[in-house]
C-alpha positions as CSV (number, residue, x, y, z in Angstrom):
1,X,112.5,172.3,-101.8
2,X,114.3,169.5,-100.2
3,X,114.4,165.8,-100.6
4,X,112.3,165.4,-97.4
5,X,109.4,167.3,-99.1
6,X,109.9,166.2,-102.7
7,X,107.3,164.9,-105.0
8,X,107.4,163.4,-108.5
9,X,104.7,162.5,-111.0
10,X,103.7,158.9,-111.6
11,X,102.5,158.0,-115.1
12,X,103.2,161.4,-116.6
13,X,102.1,162.1,-120.1
14,X,105.7,163.0,-121.0
15,X,109.1,164.0,-119.6
16,X,110.7,166.3,-122.1
17,X,113.8,168.4,-122.5
18,X,113.4,171.8,-124.2
19,X,116.0,174.2,-125.5
20,X,119.7,173.7,-125.4
21,X,122.0,172.4,-128.1
22,X,122.0,168.8,-129.5
23,X,125.0,166.7,-128.4
24,X,125.5,164.1,-131.1
25,X,127.1,160.7,-130.7
26,X,128.7,158.3,-133.2
27,X,129.5,154.6,-132.6
28,X,132.9,153.8,-131.0
29,X,132.4,150.1,-130.2
30,X,129.8,147.4,-129.9
31,X,130.4,144.1,-128.1
32,X,126.9,142.7,-128.2
33,X,126.2,143.5,-124.5
34,X,127.8,146.9,-124.4
35,X,127.7,149.9,-126.9
36,X,130.0,152.9,-126.6
37,X,129.4,156.1,-128.5
38,X,131.4,159.3,-128.6
39,X,131.0,163.0,-129.5
40,X,133.5,163.4,-132.4
41,X,132.9,167.2,-132.3
42,X,135.2,167.1,-129.3
43,X,138.5,167.2,-131.2
44,X,140.8,166.5,-128.3
45,X,140.5,162.7,-127.8
46,X,141.7,163.1,-124.1
47,X,138.6,165.2,-123.3
48,X,136.1,163.6,-125.7
49,X,132.6,163.0,-124.2
50,X,131.4,159.5,-124.3
51,X,128.3,157.4,-123.4
52,X,128.2,153.7,-122.8
53,X,125.2,151.4,-122.6
54,X,125.4,147.9,-121.1
55,X,122.9,145.1,-120.7
56,X,123.2,142.1,-118.4
57,X,120.4,139.6,-118.8
58,X,118.9,137.6,-116.0
59,X,120.4,134.1,-115.5
60,X,119.2,131.2,-113.4
61,X,120.3,131.4,-109.7
62,X,118.8,129.0,-107.2
63,X,119.2,131.5,-104.3
64,X,117.5,134.4,-106.0
65,X,113.9,135.2,-105.0
66,X,112.5,134.2,-108.4
67,X,115.2,131.6,-109.3
68,X,116.8,134.2,-111.6
69,X,119.1,137.2,-111.1
70,X,117.7,140.5,-112.1
71,X,118.0,142.1,-115.6
72,X,120.4,145.0,-115.4
73,X,120.7,148.0,-117.7
74,X,123.4,150.6,-117.2
75,X,123.9,153.9,-119.0
76,X,127.0,156.0,-118.3
77,X,128.0,159.5,-119.6
78,X,131.6,160.5,-119.1
79,X,133.0,164.0,-119.5
80,X,136.7,164.3,-119.1
81,X,138.0,167.6,-117.8
82,X,141.4,169.2,-118.2
83,X,142.4,170.6,-114.9
84,X,144.4,173.7,-114.2
85,X,147.4,171.6,-113.2
86,X,147.4,169.9,-116.7
87,X,146.0,166.6,-115.4
88,X,142.7,165.1,-116.6
89,X,139.9,163.9,-114.4
90,X,136.8,162.1,-115.6
91,X,133.4,163.3,-114.4
92,X,130.6,160.8,-115.0
93,X,127.0,160.0,-114.3
94,X,125.9,156.4,-114.1
95,X,122.2,155.3,-114.4
96,X,121.4,151.7,-113.5
97,X,118.1,149.9,-113.5
98,X,117.7,146.5,-112.0
99,X,114.5,144.6,-112.5
100,X,113.0,141.1,-111.9
101,X,112.1,139.1,-115.0
102,X,108.5,139.2,-113.9
103,X,108.4,143.1,-113.9
104,X,105.7,144.3,-116.3
105,X,106.3,146.9,-119.0
106,X,104.1,149.3,-117.1
107,X,106.2,148.8,-113.9
108,X,109.4,149.4,-115.9
109,X,107.9,152.6,-117.4
110,X,107.2,153.9,-113.9
111,X,110.8,153.2,-112.9
112,X,112.1,155.1,-115.9
113,X,109.7,158.0,-115.3
114,X,110.5,158.4,-111.6
115,X,114.2,157.8,-112.3
116,X,114.3,160.6,-114.8
117,X,112.6,163.0,-112.4
118,X,115.1,162.1,-109.7
119,X,117.7,163.6,-112.0
120,X,115.9,166.7,-113.3
121,X,113.2,167.7,-110.9
122,X,113.9,170.9,-109.0
123,X,113.4,169.1,-105.6
124,X,116.6,167.2,-106.2
125,X,118.9,169.7,-107.8
126,X,120.7,170.7,-104.6
127,X,121.4,167.0,-104.0
128,X,123.1,166.7,-107.4
129,X,124.8,170.2,-107.4
130,X,125.9,170.7,-103.8
131,X,125.5,167.2,-102.3
132,X,122.7,168.4,-100.0
133,X,120.7,165.7,-98.2
134,X,118.4,168.1,-96.4
């Protein structure tokens, strides 16, 4: 399937992952607005997988539609890779959700549900794997 003909489920009963191997994380740092965790099973610190979670709360702003900026949540997974030439690059996926302070819990849940499907639904895999827009 392609993006043009894609479909996702709204209000699904669940979005689950089955099979695979658990990737465990342990705390690395916590600043109050950002938490970083790491996989200590990766023994080479240069290529250790990490995840970070950052929250930016809404603040008053006169020019914003509701008089406030949006709440922002960001999750980032990084996976450094040792290249054949000996250099290291960092592959990452960043998930960001921005929402107005008046957004309901139900509306937020729909955003999370649809967002998850944009990552894992078969309709979008060619987009992620081979950058196909068609």
